[in-house]
Kinemage of the C-alpha trace (Angstrom):
@kinemage 1
@onewidth
@group {chain A} dominant
@subgroup {mainchain}
@vectorlist {calphas} color= white
{ca met a 1} P 19.061 -10.837 -5.834
{ca trp a 2} L 18.299 -8.670 -8.857
{ca tyr a 3} L 14.729 -8.377 -10.098
{ca thr a 4} L 13.214 -6.563 -13.055
{ca ile a 5} L 10.256 -4.276 -12.402
{ca ser a 6} L 7.832 -4.000 -15.321
{ca his a 7} L 4.747 -1.925 -16.039
{ca gln a 8} L 2.322 -3.282 -18.643
{ca gly a 9} L 5.061 -5.584 -19.936
{ca val a 10} L 7.663 -2.831 -20.280
{ca pro a 11} L 10.754 -3.134 -18.057
{ca ile a 12} L 11.105 0.106 -16.091
{ca gly a 13} L 13.850 -0.766 -13.612
{ca glu a 14} L 16.113 -3.330 -12.013
{ca ala a 15} L 16.116 -3.668 -8.233
{ca asp a 16} L 18.467 -5.421 -5.836
{ca leu a 17} L 16.088 -6.948 -3.266
{ca asp a 18} L 16.368 -9.465 -0.456
{ca leu a 19} L 12.714 -10.552 -0.366
{ca gly a 20} L 11.329 -11.708 2.954
{ca pro a 21} L 8.040 -11.749 4.856
{ca glu a 22} L 8.114 -8.026 5.636
{ca val a 23} L 8.543 -4.938 3.483
{ca thr a 24} L 11.841 -5.003 1.610
{ca val a 25} L 13.438 -1.815 0.311
{ca gly a 26} L 16.021 -1.773 -2.433
{ca ala a 27} L 17.735 0.582 -4.836
{ca val a 28} L 16.379 0.701 -8.382
{ca arg a 29} L 18.391 1.233 -11.541
{ca pro a 30} L 15.865 2.949 -13.820
{ca leu a 31} L 15.602 1.675 -17.394
{ca pro a 32} L 14.403 3.794 -20.354
{ca gly a 33} L 10.790 2.660 -19.752
{ca tyr a 34} L 10.848 4.388 -16.342
{ca ala a 35} L 10.261 7.734 -18.064
{ca ala a 36} L 6.614 6.752 -18.648
{ca val a 37} L 5.867 6.343 -14.917
{ca gln a 38} L 8.321 8.858 -13.466
{ca pro a 39} L 5.786 11.726 -13.188
{ca leu a 40} L 3.419 9.456 -11.198
{ca val a 41} L 6.229 8.275 -8.925
{ca arg a 42} L 7.473 11.816 -8.293
{ca ala a 43} L 3.987 13.146 -7.544
{ca ala a 44} L 3.219 10.294 -5.131
{ca thr a 45} L 6.583 10.718 -3.389
{ca asp a 46} L 6.000 14.462 -3.046
{ca ala a 47} L 2.554 13.763 -1.550
{ca leu a 48} L 4.113 11.369 0.984
{ca arg a 49} L 6.633 14.034 1.926
{ca gly a 50} L 3.731 16.441 2.399
{ca leu a 51} L 2.219 14.027 4.907
{ca gly a 52} L 5.417 14.130 6.936
{ca tyr a 53} L 7.026 10.967 5.682
{ca leu a 54} L 10.720 11.531 6.423
{ca gly a 55} L 10.208 15.120 7.471
{ca ala a 56} L 7.746 17.697 8.688
{ca ala a 57} L 4.241 17.670 7.247
{ca ser a 58} L 3.198 20.549 5.024
{ca glu a 59} L -0.117 22.347 4.818
{ca arg a 60} L -0.581 20.861 1.349
{ca ala a 61} L -0.587 17.324 2.767
{ca ser a 62} L -4.325 16.820 2.693
{ca asp a 63} L -5.237 18.768 -0.445
{ca ala a 64} L -7.077 17.084 -3.300
{ca ala a 65} L -4.021 17.026 -5.562
{ca gly a 66} L -1.981 15.233 -2.880
{ca arg a 67} L -4.717 12.656 -2.285
{ca ala a 68} L -5.072 12.076 -6.031
{ca ala a 69} L -1.303 11.640 -6.422
{ca leu a 70} L -1.259 9.054 -3.627
{ca ala a 71} L -4.179 7.197 -5.207
{ca arg a 72} L -2.464 7.142 -8.617
{ca gly a 73} L 0.766 5.977 -6.981
{ca ala a 74} L -1.057 3.157 -5.181
{ca thr a 75} L -2.747 2.113 -8.420
{ca leu a 76} L 0.627 2.059 -10.155
{ca gly a 77} L 2.085 -0.031 -7.311
{ca arg a 78} L -0.569 -2.700 -7.810
{ca ala a 79} L 0.088 -2.751 -11.583
{ca leu a 80} L 3.849 -3.258 -11.378
{ca glu a 81} L 5.300 -6.716 -11.933
{ca leu a 82} L 8.411 -8.212 -10.403
{ca arg a 83} L 10.405 -10.808 -12.350
{ca asp a 84} L 13.462 -12.775 -11.290
{ca ala a 85} L 16.670 -13.213 -13.317
{ca arg a 86} L 15.039 -16.025 -15.358
{ca gly a 87} L 12.026 -13.841 -16.184
{ca thr a 88} L 9.684 -15.748 -13.882
{ca leu a 89} L 6.910 -13.656 -12.351
{ca val a 90} L 7.401 -13.188 -8.592
{ca thr a 91} L 4.089 -12.704 -6.837
{ca ala a 92} L 4.060 -9.758 -4.461
{ca asp a 93} L 1.468 -7.884 -2.437
{ca phe a 94} L 2.777 -4.618 -3.807
{ca val a 95} L 5.730 -3.001 -5.535
{ca glu a 96} L 5.858 0.689 -4.667
{ca leu a 97} L 8.374 3.096 -6.152
{ca met a 98} L 9.641 6.306 -4.563
{ca glu a 99} L 11.962 8.901 -5.990
{ca trp a 100} L 14.388 10.907 -3.881
{ca pro a 101} L 16.225 13.383 -6.134
{ca gly a 102} L 19.760 13.988 -4.899
{ca ala a 103} L 19.863 10.839 -2.736
{ca glu a 104} L 22.431 8.099 -3.291
{ca ser a 105} L 19.655 5.804 -4.528
{ca glu a 106} L 17.327 8.209 -6.260
{ca val a 107} L 14.681 5.560 -6.983
{ca thr a 108} L 13.774 2.901 -4.439
{ca ala a 109} L 11.374 -0.027 -4.557
{ca trp a 110} L 9.323 -1.077 -1.540
{ca val a 111} L 8.096 -4.645 -1.943
{ca arg a 112} L 6.091 -7.002 0.237
{ca ala a 113} L 5.568 -10.630 -0.665
{ca arg a 114} L 4.075 -11.780 2.683
{ca glu a 115} L 0.494 -12.291 1.486
{ca ala a 116} L 1.403 -13.430 -2.017
{ca pro a 117} L 0.472 -17.006 -2.870
{ca ala a 118} L 3.218 -19.587 -2.748
{ca ala a 119} L 4.928 -20.334 -6.042
{ca val a 120} L 4.920 -24.054 -5.213
{ca pro a 121} L 1.982 -25.612 -3.363
{ca ala a 122} L 2.722 -27.309 -0.058
{ca arg a 123} L 2.831 -31.072 -0.118
{ca glu a 124} L 0.325 -32.936 2.000
{ca arg a 125} L 1.895 -34.502 5.089
{ca pro a 126} L 1.785 -38.303 5.172
{ca ala a 127} L -0.503 -39.840 7.731
{ca pro a 128} L 1.189 -41.083 10.908
{ca gly a 129} L 2.709 -44.501 10.252
{ca ala a 130} L 2.706 -44.055 6.472
{ca ala a 131} L 5.828 -44.825 4.476
{ca gln a 132} L 7.852 -41.834 3.260
{ca asp a 133} L 6.700 -42.297 -0.357
{ca gly a 134} L 3.081 -42.077 0.773
{ca ala a 135} L 2.404 -45.841 0.588
{ca arg a 136} L 0.867 -47.500 3.613
{ca pro a 137} L 3.204 -49.834 5.523
{ca glu a 138} L 2.231 -53.474 5.462
{ca ala a 139} L 0.756 -54.798 8.679
């Protein structure tokens, strides 16, 4: 299903995601608003690469600039919104973006909705012996 990713109300990308209880990864089609967050996404992705994510770690992995880039990327990930095709907000634990220049999907979204509150509250189960509509059966 396609979702729109927004930052401070500005659509920055569209992602094809199959949301489930675990982390879901999907390709993102950047929109013009993506330009505002692209430097943060690139810096955070480069810092992850420096830590050895999908490759060998570099000596720069633990420097202050790398730690700051990861912190800014995490802050951005908590500020991003996910909306469905109708524009309804989809609650998610996080929406993280990564950029892989030269890859088939240059921008990817990593989303987890496991701990997000339910969109519709659960209905209370009827007491044993109660009628289906919640009324008590006559004795």
